[in-house]
C-alpha positions in Angstrom: 60.9 13.4 -13.1 58.6 10.8 -11.4 58.9 7.8 -11.2 56.2 4.8 -11.8 56.2 1.3 -12.4 53.6 -0.1 -14.3 52.2 -3.8 -14.5 50.5 -5.0 -17.3 48.8 -7.8 -19.0 46.0 -8.6 -21.4 44.2 -12.1 -21.9 41.7 -13.5 -24.2 39.2 -16.1 -24.3 39.4 -17.7 -28.0 41.8 -15.5 -29.9 39.8 -13.6 -31.4 37.2 -13.2 -28.5 36.7 -11.2 -25.4 39.3 -9.8 -24.0 40.8 -7.9 -20.8 43.2 -5.7 -19.9 44.8 -4.9 -16.9 47.2 -2.5 -15.4 48.8 -1.7 -11.3 50.6 1.7 -11.4 52.9 1.9 -8.1 54.9 5.4 -7.5 56.6 4.9 -4.1 54.2 2.9 -1.9 50.7 3.9 -3.8 49.1 2.0 -5.9 46.6 1.9 -8.9 44.5 -1.0 -10.4 42.8 -0.3 -13.5 41.5 -2.7 -16.2 38.7 -3.1 -18.8 37.4 -5.4 -21.2 36.1 -5.3 -25.5 33.7 -7.9 -26.9 35.9 -9.0 -30.1 39.6 -8.7 -29.3 42.9 -10.6 -29.6 45.4 -11.0 -27.5 48.1 -8.9 -28.8 45.4 -6.2 -28.7 44.4 -6.4 -24.9 48.6 -6.3 -24.1 48.4 -2.8 -26.1 45.7 -1.7 -24.6 47.1 -2.6 -21.2 50.2 -0.5 -22.0 48.5 2.4 -23.2 45.3 3.0 -20.8 48.0 3.0 -17.8 50.6 5.2 -20.1 46.6 7.7 -20.4 46.5 7.7 -16.8 49.7 9.7 -15.9 49.0 13.3 -15.3 52.4 14.9 -16.2 55.3 13.1 -18.0 56.9 10.7 -15.9 60.3 8.1 -15.8 58.1 4.9 -16.4 59.4 1.1 -16.0 57.0 -1.0 -17.3 56.5 -4.5 -16.7 54.9 -6.9 -19.5 54.8 -11.2 -19.6 54.2 -9.9 -23.8 57.5 -10.5 -26.4 54.8 -8.6 -29.0 54.9 -5.6 -26.8 58.4 -5.4 -25.5 60.3 -6.7 -28.1 58.6 -4.7 -30.7 59.5 -1.3 -28.6 63.1 -2.4 -27.3 64.1 -4.2 -30.6 63.0 -1.6 -32.5 60.2 -3.3 -34.7 57.9 -0.5 -34.1 60.2 2.3 -35.1 60.8 -0.1 -38.7 57.0 -0.6 -39.1 56.2 3.4 -38.8 59.2 4.4 -41.3 57.9 1.7 -43.7 54.7 3.2 -43.8 52.8 0.3 -41.2 53.6 -2.3 -44.0 55.5 -5.4 -43.0 56.3 -7.9 -45.5 53.5 -6.4 -48.4 51.4 -6.0 -45.6 49.5 -3.9 -43.1 50.8 -4.2 -39.5 48.4 -5.1 -37.3 46.8 -3.1 -34.7 48.6 0.0 -36.5 45.9 2.1 -34.4 46.8 1.4 -31.2 50.7 1.1 -31.6 50.3 5.0 -32.9 48.8 5.9 -30.0 51.3 4.2 -27.8 53.8 6.1 -29.9 52.5 9.1 -29.1 52.9 8.2 -25.1 56.2 7.3 -25.9 56.7 10.8 -26.5 55.5 12.2 -23.3 57.1 10.0 -21.1 60.8 8.3 -20.4 59.4 4.2 -20.9 61.6 1.2 -20.3 59.7 -1.7 -21.7 60.9 -4.9 -19.3 59.9 -8.6 -19.8 59.0 -10.8 -17.6 57.9 -14.1 -17.5 54.0 -14.6 -17.2 51.9 -17.3 -14.7 55.9 -17.2 -12.8 56.5 -15.7 -9.3 56.0 -11.7 -10.4 52.9 -11.2 -7.8 52.2 -7.7 -9.9 51.8 -9.7 -13.2 49.7 -12.4 -11.4 47.8 -9.3 -10.2 47.0 -8.3 -13.1 46.2 -11.7 -15.2 43.7 -11.9 -12.6 42.0 -8.7 -13.3 42.2 -9.1 -16.7 40.7 -12.7 -16.8 37.7 -11.0 -14.5 37.0 -8.3 -16.7 36.4 -10.8 -20.4 35.2 -13.4 -18.0 32.1 -10.8 -17.3 31.7 -10.8 -20.9 31.2 -14.3 -20.8 28.3 -14.7 -18.3 
């Protein structure tokens, strides 16, 4: 199975507000950057979108290590929260789980790929995370001009 490292980040100007997402896919020495924006969104939606868009880029099932500075994304999967929400029909503490549409897309991709989620400290020494942040901010900044 092909091994791929993916670095993701989402950013928002206001929350909600204009948002951007970015990912870097790395297979060996080959790297691919992808990014995009939405006019009115939240930071958590952009974090999820970055992971989804990156996984959707993969043409066949892969073994993925996905790095994110989003505790929301990483902990929801690694601590099993998303699977609990799914079992409870997307209800948490009597309310609908936010971003259910994106969680469903991500769960579908997790059925195709073997994904290991790794949290990295944001705005620190990880050059790929820093680059993703630059790309995401650049994307939403275009919407503000």
